[in-house]
N, C-alpha and C positions, 0 to 999 in steps of 0.2 A: 553498539547496541542491537537487539535483537526487537522484531516485532512479528505480529500475527496479520495475514492478510484475510480481510473478514465475508468479505462481498465484492461484487462488482458495484460502478457505481451505475446508476441508472433511476427509472422514475417508473410509473406505470406503462408506457407501452416500448420504452427505451431501454436499452442496456449496453453502456460504454465497453468493448472488450478490454481496451487499452490502460481503463482507468480503473482502478482499485481502492478500498477502504483498506486502510491498516491500522489496526489496533496495535499499541504499546502501553502493558499493562500500568506501568504505573506514572502513565502521564497525564495532567492536567490540559486545561483548554490554554494557561497562559504558558506553560513550558510545551507545551507543543507547536507553540510559534516558534519555538528558537529549531524544530526541526526544517522549518521552511528553506528548500533549496539543497538539501542532503540527496547523497545518492542511495537509493535502494538496489540491492542484488537479490534476484531471486534464480535457485538452483535448482534445475529440475532432476526429477530423478534419473536422468541419462545424462546428468554432469554437464549441461549446458545452463547460459547464464544468460538470464533476461535482467537490463537494464532499465532503474526507473528513475524519476526525478521527484519527490515532495513540492507537491503545488500550491496544497492550502490547506488550512483544516477545516473537519466535519463534524459539526454537531457540538455539542459544549463537553462530552464526557471526554477530551485528550484522542480521537482518534485525526486522522490527516488524510488527505487524498490522494493519491500517487498518478504519474502519468510514467507508461511503461513506453518503451519503443515500439511495442507489436502487443498484437495481441493475446492475451495472458488462456491459459487451459481452462477447464473447469476444476481440475484438480491439484491449482495453486490457490482454491480457499481452503481454509484452515493451515495451510502450512507457513512454516517461519522465512522470514527473510533478513538481510544482514543491511543495516542502516551505519552508513558510513559518512 
C-alpha cells in the first residue's frame, strides 16, 4: 500500500521533525484505524530508508500520524511512502 506525506505535525509555534501526517487516498476514518501499528518506509533520493510507525489517526478524512526514527527532511513532503 502507498501513501503520500502531507506535512509535518505541529502547531502554531512548534513543529515536530519526526512526526508526519500521511494521507492514503482511498481511506476513511474507520479504515484508517486498521493501519495503526504498521511500518512506513520513506526512501530518499540517495536510496536511504527511514522507517516509521503509524501511531494514530489524524482528523476525519482518513489521514494518519506517523512517527519516524529521526527527523525528516523538507523534501519528503509530497513524496510517496510504502506501508507494510
